[in-house]
C-alpha positions as CSV (number, residue, x, y, z in Angstrom):
1,M,119.0,82.0,94.4
2,I,118.5,85.1,92.2
3,R,116.3,83.1,89.8
4,K,114.0,82.1,92.7
5,L,113.9,85.7,93.9
6,L,112.9,86.9,90.4
7,I,110.2,84.3,90.1
8,L,108.8,85.3,93.5
9,L,109.0,89.0,92.5
10,L,107.1,88.3,89.2
11,I,104.4,86.4,91.0
12,S,103.9,89.1,93.5
13,L,103.8,91.7,90.7
14,L,101.1,89.8,88.9
15,F,99.1,89.6,92.1
16,I,99.5,93.3,92.9
17,S,98.9,94.5,89.3
18,G,95.7,92.4,89.3
19,C,94.2,94.6,92.0
20,E,92.4,97.5,90.4
21,C,92.6,99.7,93.5
22,I,96.4,100.0,93.2
23,S,96.8,99.3,89.5
24,G,99.1,102.3,89.0
25,F,101.4,101.1,91.7
26,G,101.3,97.6,90.3
27,R,102.3,98.9,86.8
28,D,105.3,100.8,88.3
29,L,106.4,97.6,90.2
30,Q,106.0,95.6,87.0
31,K,108.2,98.0,85.1
32,A,110.8,97.8,87.9
33,G,110.6,94.0,87.8
34,S,111.1,93.8,84.1
35,W,114.0,96.2,84.2
36,L,115.6,94.0,87.0
37,E,115.0,90.9,84.9
38,R,116.6,92.3,81.8
39,N,119.7,93.5,83.7
40,T,120.3,90.3,85.6
41,S,120.1,88.0,82.7
């Protein structure tokens, strides 16, 4: 369950960070996602 949630989160982060209009927000979300991934594994 957690692994599926992480995969979904990473896919959404890649989609959001690809948008230039909110790239700063996307980078912040990507940092949060990588922190979450490190702490759950």
